[in-house]
C-alpha positions as CSV (number, residue, x, y, z in Angstrom):
1,M,0.0,0.0,0.0
2,T,1.2,3.5,-0.8
3,Q,-1.0,5.6,1.5
4,Q,0.5,8.0,3.9
5,P,1.0,6.9,7.6
6,A,-1.6,8.2,10.1
7,S,-0.8,11.1,12.3
8,P,2.0,10.0,14.7
9,G,0.2,11.8,17.5
10,L,-2.5,9.2,17.5
11,A,-0.2,6.2,17.8
12,P,-0.2,6.3,21.7
13,A,-4.0,6.1,21.8
14,F,-3.9,2.8,19.9
15,A,-0.6,1.4,21.1
16,P,0.1,2.9,24.6
17,G,2.7,0.1,25.2
18,G,4.5,0.8,22.0
19,A,3.1,-2.0,19.9
20,L,-0.4,-2.5,18.5
21,R,-1.9,-5.5,20.1
22,A,-4.5,-6.9,17.6
23,S,-7.0,-9.4,18.9
24,I,-7.6,-12.1,16.3
25,N,-10.5,-14.5,16.4
26,L,-9.5,-17.9,15.0
27,G,-13.0,-19.1,15.7
28,N,-14.0,-17.5,12.4
29,P,-11.8,-19.2,9.9
30,I,-13.3,-17.1,7.1
31,L,-11.3,-14.2,8.3
32,A,-8.5,-15.7,10.3
33,H,-6.7,-19.0,10.6
34,R,-3.3,-20.4,11.5
35,D,-0.8,-20.7,8.7
36,P,-0.1,-24.4,8.1
37,A,3.6,-23.8,7.6
38,S,4.4,-21.3,10.3
39,G,1.5,-21.8,12.8
40,E,1.1,-18.1,13.0
41,P,-2.2,-16.3,12.5
42,A,-3.0,-15.3,9.0
43,G,-6.0,-14.1,7.0
44,V,-8.0,-11.0,6.2
45,S,-8.1,-9.7,9.8
46,V,-4.3,-10.2,10.2
47,D,-3.7,-8.3,6.9
48,L,-5.8,-5.4,8.1
49,A,-4.1,-5.3,11.5
50,R,-0.6,-5.2,10.0
51,E,-1.6,-2.5,7.6
52,F,-3.1,-0.4,10.4
53,G,0.1,-0.8,12.4
54,R,2.1,0.3,9.4
55,R,0.0,3.4,9.2
56,L,0.6,4.2,12.9
57,G,4.3,3.4,12.5
58,V,4.3,0.8,15.3
59,P,4.9,-3.0,15.4
60,V,1.9,-5.3,15.5
61,E,1.5,-8.1,18.1
62,L,-1.2,-10.7,17.2
63,V,-3.1,-12.0,20.2
64,A,-5.0,-15.0,19.0
65,F,-8.2,-16.5,20.5
66,E,-10.2,-19.6,19.5
67,R,-13.6,-18.0,20.3
68,A,-15.1,-14.7,19.5
69,A,-16.3,-14.0,23.0
70,L,-12.7,-14.3,24.3
71,S,-11.5,-12.0,21.6
72,V,-14.1,-9.4,22.4
73,D,-13.3,-9.6,26.1
74,A,-9.6,-9.0,25.5
75,V,-10.3,-5.6,23.7
76,R,-13.0,-4.6,26.2
77,A,-10.6,-5.2,29.1
78,E,-7.8,-3.4,27.1
79,R,-5.6,-6.5,27.0
80,A,-5.7,-5.8,23.2
81,D,-5.9,-2.5,21.4
82,I,-8.0,-3.4,18.4
83,G,-10.1,-6.3,17.4
84,F,-12.2,-7.8,14.6
85,F,-15.8,-8.7,15.5
86,A,-19.3,-9.1,14.3
87,V,-21.2,-6.0,15.2
88,D,-23.9,-6.8,17.8
89,P,-25.8,-4.7,20.4
90,A,-24.8,-7.1,23.1
91,R,-21.1,-6.3,22.5
92,G,-21.5,-2.6,22.6
93,E,-20.5,-2.0,26.3
94,G,-16.9,-0.8,26.5
95,L,-16.3,-1.0,22.7
96,R,-16.7,1.2,19.7
97,F,-17.2,-0.4,16.3
98,T,-16.4,0.8,12.8
99,A,-18.8,0.2,10.0
100,P,-18.5,-3.4,8.7
101,Y,-15.8,-4.3,6.2
102,V,-17.2,-7.7,5.3
103,L,-20.6,-9.3,5.3
104,I,-21.0,-13.1,6.0
105,E,-24.2,-15.2,6.0
106,G,-25.4,-17.1,9.0
107,A,-27.2,-20.4,8.1
108,Y,-28.6,-23.6,9.6
109,L,-27.4,-27.2,9.2
110,V,-29.8,-30.1,9.7
111,P,-29.7,-33.9,9.3
112,Q,-30.4,-35.1,5.8
113,A,-33.6,-36.8,7.0
114,S,-34.9,-33.7,8.9
115,P,-38.4,-32.5,7.9
116,V,-37.2,-28.9,8.2
117,S,-36.8,-27.4,4.8
118,E,-36.7,-23.6,5.4
119,N,-35.4,-21.2,8.0
120,G,-38.8,-20.2,9.3
121,Q,-39.5,-23.8,10.5
122,V,-36.6,-23.9,12.9
123,D,-38.1,-21.9,15.8
124,R,-40.4,-24.5,17.1
125,E,-41.0,-26.1,20.5
126,G,-38.9,-29.3,20.8
127,T,-36.1,-28.1,18.5
128,R,-32.6,-27.7,19.9
129,I,-30.2,-25.4,18.1
130,S,-26.5,-25.8,18.8
131,V,-24.3,-22.6,18.5
132,G,-20.8,-21.6,19.4
133,A,-21.2,-19.8,22.8
134,G,-20.8,-16.1,22.5
135,S,-20.7,-16.1,18.7
136,A,-22.5,-13.5,16.6
137,Y,-25.2,-16.0,15.7
138,D,-25.6,-17.0,19.4
139,L,-26.2,-13.4,20.3
140,F,-28.6,-12.9,17.4
141,L,-30.6,-16.1,18.0
142,T,-30.8,-15.3,21.8
143,R,-32.9,-12.3,20.8
144,E,-34.9,-13.9,17.9
145,I,-35.6,-17.5,19.0
146,H,-38.7,-17.8,21.1
147,E,-39.8,-21.5,21.0
148,A,-36.7,-23.6,20.2
149,E,-34.0,-24.2,22.7
150,I,-30.5,-22.8,22.2
151,V,-27.7,-25.2,23.2
152,R,-24.4,-23.2,23.7
153,L,-21.2,-25.1,23.2
154,E,-17.5,-24.3,23.2
155,G,-16.8,-23.4,19.6
156,A,-18.2,-24.2,16.1
157,P,-16.7,-27.7,15.8
158,R,-18.4,-28.8,19.0
159,A,-21.7,-27.3,17.8
160,L,-21.4,-29.3,14.5
161,A,-20.5,-32.5,16.2
162,A,-23.6,-32.2,18.4
163,L,-25.8,-32.3,15.3
164,R,-24.1,-35.4,13.9
165,A,-24.3,-37.0,17.4
166,G,-28.1,-36.4,17.5
167,E,-27.8,-34.1,20.5
168,V,-29.6,-31.3,18.6
169,E,-31.9,-31.0,15.6
170,V,-30.2,-27.9,14.1
171,A,-26.7,-26.3,14.1
172,A,-26.3,-22.6,13.4
173,G,-23.1,-21.1,12.1
174,I,-21.3,-19.3,9.3
175,R,-22.6,-20.6,5.9
176,Q,-19.2,-21.5,4.5
177,L,-18.4,-23.6,7.6
178,L,-21.7,-25.4,7.4
179,E,-21.2,-26.1,3.6
180,A,-17.8,-27.5,4.3
181,E,-19.3,-29.8,7.0
182,A,-22.0,-31.0,4.6
183,A,-19.3,-31.7,2.0
184,R,-17.0,-33.5,4.5
185,A,-19.4,-36.4,5.0
186,E,-23.0,-37.4,4.1
187,G,-25.9,-37.1,6.5
188,V,-26.4,-33.4,6.8
189,R,-27.5,-30.5,4.6
190,V,-27.5,-26.7,4.7
191,L,-30.9,-25.0,4.6
192,P,-31.4,-22.5,1.7
193,G,-31.1,-18.8,2.4
194,R,-29.8,-17.2,5.5
195,F,-31.2,-16.3,9.0
196,M,-28.9,-13.4,9.5
197,V,-26.1,-11.3,7.9
198,I,-23.0,-11.2,10.1
199,R,-21.4,-7.7,9.8
200,Q,-17.7,-8.0,10.5
201,A,-16.1,-4.8,11.7
202,M,-13.1,-3.5,13.6
203,G,-13.4,-2.4,17.2
204,V,-11.4,-0.4,19.7
205,P,-11.8,0.1,23.5
206,A,-14.3,3.0,24.2
207,G,-11.8,4.7,26.4
208,R,-9.3,5.4,23.6
209,G,-11.3,8.5,22.7
210,A,-13.2,10.0,19.8
211,A,-10.2,10.8,17.6
212,A,-9.0,7.2,17.8
213,Q,-12.5,5.9,16.9
214,E,-12.7,8.3,13.9
215,L,-9.3,7.2,12.6
216,L,-10.2,3.5,12.8
217,A,-13.5,4.2,11.1
218,S,-11.8,6.1,8.3
219,F,-9.2,3.4,7.9
220,V,-11.9,0.8,7.4
221,E,-13.7,2.9,4.8
222,E,-10.4,3.5,2.9
223,M,-9.5,-0.2,2.9
224,K,-12.8,-1.0,1.3
225,A,-12.6,1.9,-1.2
226,V,-9.1,1.1,-2.4
227,G,-9.7,-2.6,-2.8
228,F,-7.6,-3.8,0.0
229,V,-10.4,-5.9,1.6
230,A,-11.4,-7.3,-1.7
231,D,-7.8,-8.2,-2.6
232,A,-7.3,-9.9,0.9
233,L,-10.5,-12.0,0.4
234,K,-9.2,-13.1,-3.0
235,R,-5.6,-13.7,-1.7
236,H,-6.8,-15.9,1.1
237,G,-9.3,-17.8,-1.1
238,V,-12.4,-16.7,0.8
239,E,-15.6,-17.4,-1.0
240,G,-19.1,-16.4,0.0
241,A,-18.1,-13.3,2.0
242,I,-18.5,-9.9,0.3
243,V,-17.0,-6.5,0.9
244,A,-19.5,-4.4,2.9
245,P,-20.9,-1.3,1.1
246,S,-19.3,2.0,2.1
247,G,-21.1,4.5,4.1
């Protein structure tokens, strides 16, 4: 990238310890994963973190977590300086979000023999829905599901395993993960359509101030406008996620 660095006066607001600590959620492999060769975090979120650190003129330290809730807590408690989260009202306390940079669909996975054929049939008494605890779809379904039971488990793999084990009737998650699960072995299928759109944004602790929040928001808008986000999605082979509209 050839853009000019951000004002050096804002670097202490983001990196008071001298390095920018970026909270990376490995529980969303669409945007972050461990590199098979190095074992280090990689992906769209990591690319954005490194570019933002370059703009600030500070080194970047990646703080990786296996679940979204842990990643959120790290930024809220200022154990990290920025993070990459799905925007949700339940996460607003202590955090300030940018506009989204990527949109991802949330979908349902059911057994092949299930009588459920569409999303509207899921919220029924007697239906158990497994979710990764603290994930964006957990927070969304907690507000929207009224009859079915939500079964919260430690991470997406456990939620998918619960469906195959017959412990639940439905598993909720990121569409790409569910499609990969359906392709991995017979016996399950993804319902058509989506039950939500996950809006992935960057976040900063609320106490860092308005100027820091504005700089991060402007950075995200620029990264979308100049094609950085689109290029990162392509470079990491991400399919199904789209760059969020500007504004």
